[in-house]
N, C-alpha and C positions, 0 to 999 in steps of 0.2 A: 504493500500500500504506500502510495506517495502522499506524504503529508506536508502541507505548507507550514513551515516553522522557521525559527531563526536560523537554524543550521542550513536549511535549504537556501535561504536568502544569502547567507555568508558564502555559499558555494557558487552562487549564480554569478553571471557576468556583470550584473548590476553592481555588486559590491566590489568585484575585481577592478572595475573601472574607476573606483574611488582613488583619486590621486592626491588626496590631502593627508594621507597616512593617519587617518582617524581610526580609533578603535571601532569595533563593530557596534558597541553600545552607542557611541557618539553618532555614528552613521545612521543607525536606526531611528534615533531621536529626531534627526533632521529630515528623514525620509517623508516625502509628501505624496509621491506617486509610486505604485508598486504594480508591476505587470508580470503575472504568472499565468497568462492565457496559454491554452494548448500544451499543458505540461503533464497531463494524465493525473492531476491532483484529485484525490478522493476525499480528503478531509482537511479542515482548517484547524491548526493547532494554536498554541498560545503565541500571539503577536503583540502582546501588551507593551513591548518596548517601542512600537511604532506609534507613539501617541499623537504625532502630527500628520498622520496619514489622511489625505483628503480624497484621493482617487485610487480605487482598487480594481484591477482587471483580473478576473478569474473565469472568463468565458472559455468555452470549448475544453472543459475538463470533465471529470467523472464525479463531481461533488454531489452528494445525496442530501446534505443537510446544511442549512445556514446556521453557523454556530461560531462562538468565540470571537465575536466582533464587538462585544460590549465596550472594549477599550477605545474604539474608534469614534469618539465623540465629535471629532472634526471632519469625519467623512462626509463628502458631498455627492460623490459619484460612485456607484457600485454596479459593476458589470459582471453578471453571473449567468448570462444566457448560454444555452446549449450545454447544460449539465444534466444531472438526474435528480433534481430537487423536486420533492413532492409537496412540501408545505412552505408557506411564507411565514417565517417565525424568527424570533430572537433578533428583531430589528428595533426594539423599543428604545434602545439607548442611542441610536443614530439620529439625534434630534436635528442635525443640520443636513441630513440627506435630502438632496433635491432631485436627483436623477437615479432611477432604479430600473435596471435592465434584467428581466427574468424570462425572456422569450426562449422557446425551444426546450422547456423542461417538462416535468410531469405534474404540474400544479393543476388541481381541479377547482380550487376555490381561492379567490382573491380575498385575503384576510390578513390580520396581524399588522396592519399599518396605522393603527389608531393613534400612535404617538408621533407620527411623522408629519408634523404640522407645516413643514416647509417643503414637502414633496411636490415638485412641479411637473415631473415627467415619470410616467409609469408605462413600461413596455412588458406586456405579458402575452405576446403573440405566439402562435404556433406551438401550443402545449401538446404534448403527446398524451392525448386523452384516451380512455377506454372507448371501444366502439359504441356509437350511439349516444355518448355523453357530450355535454357542452360545458364551457367554462362558466362558473357561478361567481356571484359577488356577495360578500358579507355586507349587509346594510350598515353595520357599525363602522366598517372601514370606509365605505363610500361617504358617509356623513362626516367622518373625521378629516378626510382629505379634500372635501368639497370646496373649501375656501382657497386652497393653494394649487390644486392640480390644474395644469394648463394643457398638457399633452397626454393623451391616452391611446395606446396601441393594443388592440385586442384582436388583431387579424388572425384568421385561420384557426378558429376555436369552436366551430359548430354553433355559434350564437344565432338565435332566431328572433330574439326580442331584446330591447334595450331600455325598457321602461324604468328599471332600477337605476339607470345612470342619470336620470333627470336631475338629481340633486347636485350634479357637478356644474354649478353655475358659472364658474370661471374658465371652463374648458374653451380653448381656442383652436385646438387641432385634434381631430378625432379620426383615428385610423382603424377601420373595421373591415378591411378587405377579406375576400374569400371566406365569408360566413354564410349564413342562411337567412339573412334579412330580406323580407319579402313584403312587409306591410308599409306602404308609402305613407299612410295616414299616421301610423305610429312614429315614423321618422320625422314627419312634419311636426307632430306634437312635441316630441323630445327636442328637436332642433330649436323650436320656438322658446324652449326653456333655457337655452344656452345663449345668453345675450352677447357673449364675447366670441362665439364661434366664427371663424373665418376660413377654415379649411377642413374638408372632410374627404376621406377616401373610402368609397364603397365598392371598389372594383371587385368583380367576381361574385357579387351577391345577386340573387334572383331579382331584386328590386331594380337592378340596372336595366332590365328588359321592359320596365314600365315606361309608357309614353311620356317624354319630357320630365323624367323624374328629377333631373338636376335643376331645371327651371322652377319646379314646384318647391324644392327645398330652399333655393336661393330666395324665392319670393317670401316664404314663411319666415326665414331667419334673415333679418335685415343686414346683419354684419357678415353673413356668409358670402365670401368673395369667390370661392373656387371649390367645386365638387370634382375631385380628381378622378379620372378614369385612365389608369396607366395603359389599359388595353388599346386606347385610342392612339397613343404614341406608337405602340408596337405594331398596330394595324397599318398605320400610315408608313412606318419605316419599311415594313414588308412590301407594301405596294410600291414604294419608291424604288426598292431594289428590283422588283419585278419589271418596272417600267424602264429601268436602266438596262435590263437584260433583254429589252425588245420583246416584251410580252404584250401584244396589242389588246388582248381581252381585258387588261386591267385599266385601260385608259378611262373608260366611263366610270368604272368602279371607284377609282381614286378621286375622280372629280366629284363624285357624290359625297365623299367623306369630308370634303373641304367645307368649312362652316359658312363661308361668305360667297360661294359661287352657286348661282341658280343652275338647276340641271339642264336648262335649255341653252346655256352659254356655250358658244363655240370656241374651244381653246385647242391649240396644238399640243402635241405630246410634250414639247419642251416647256410650254407655258404651264401646263398642269404640274410638271415635275418641279418647276421653280416655286410655284405656290405651295405645293405640298411640303417641300423641303423647308420653306420659311415657316410654315405652320408647325412642323415637327420641332424645329429649333426653338420656336417660341414656347411650345408646350414643355419641352425638356428643360429650358431655362426656369420656367415656373416651378416645375417639380423639384428642382435642385435648390431652390431658395428657401430651404427650411430654417436657415439660420438668421432670418430677419429679426431685427431687434424689436422689442416691445415699443409701443407708442406710435407705430406706423399704422394707425387705424384706417387711413384711406388707401393704403397699398393694395389690400385684397381687391377692392372695388376697381382700382386702376388696372390690376392684372387682368381681371375678368373683362373689363371694358376693352382693353387692347386685344384680348384674345378673340372676342366675339365680333368686334367691329360694329359700325353703325349703318352699314349699307351693303349692297351687293357689288361685287366686282363686275365691271362691264367687259364685253368682248374686247380682246386686244386690238382688233382692227379699228376700234373707235378711239384708241389712245394714240397720241402723237408719237410717243417713244416706247418701245418695248422695255426699255430699261426700268420703267416704273415698276414693273413686276418685282424687280430685285429689292425694292425698298421694303416690301412686305405688305400684307393685306390688313392694315389697321384702319380703324374708323377715322382716326385723325388724318391719315393720308387721303382717304376717300373724300372726306369733307373738304380738305384743302384743295384737292384736285377738282372737286365740283365747283368750289368757289372760284378757282382760277379760270375754269372753262367759262363760267358765267360772266366773269369780268372781261374775258377776252371777247365773248360774244357781244357784250355791251359796248366795248371799245370799237368793234367792227361796225356795229350798227350806227354808232355816233359818227364814225369817219365817213360812212356812206351817205349820211344825211348832210 
């Protein structure tokens, strides 16, 4: 059995790289980050000498129990995803913990977080659950973290309803991909109770097949700026590759997936490829902007606004320059373009008179 203890730290390359000739005790007292991911660790031993530890990486190991962390009162980030943990326990002394990663374990109930008043992110995605079971939530834990939790990741856990999560009033990022959510009315009701929510990922849920489900959720939750569908990016990327490989049957299909192009618009293969590539890049950028700072309340609305646009793209033959396609299909560009054309027409009529 591989145990994480002081001796293992002393033997690691982390301590060997210490060039100040400090004793192990002095080194451990100053240690703030400890990374023992993917080391086949099965148990956590006494690490009480690491009193200033703030970030602990223990993901991709064989740990079965969260234990012996009571010393880490300064710990803010704990990464224990992809282990064999069955219960969330022994975390009550981690009063400063703000980010907790427990995805890919064997947890059946989200519990034991009643003392974590500063917890801002909770990731419990992809639990290895018994067949037919779904991830459950202890109401006491939900009420305890309701005022602090901002990010919740419960993807791939067989979840078919989220009424219990209504209490999370400060949630701004909800990730629930690859579950069994199917009730659009329930999602509307819950979303309406999350006044700070601005990003939601429901990819892979049955509800995604509902007509205009994203528009309905955005309408209900006034702050919701983006309902992510990662499959949209994947689909467009696949179509772009196909069109580059001279697959003519994808021409009309890829055009139908573009949000701002009416189906009867006549575009060449090159035009469609340019527009699709621009749209993919825009979506990908949006999905990668998870590190946006708080206080940017208008940003989600701006992202959605630029993504959707405010008008339809017109056939290329009506545009003076093909290069306008490369600028991107944004509403601002369309409006500016329309205003420019109107002003040009006005100038022409004035000159003729």
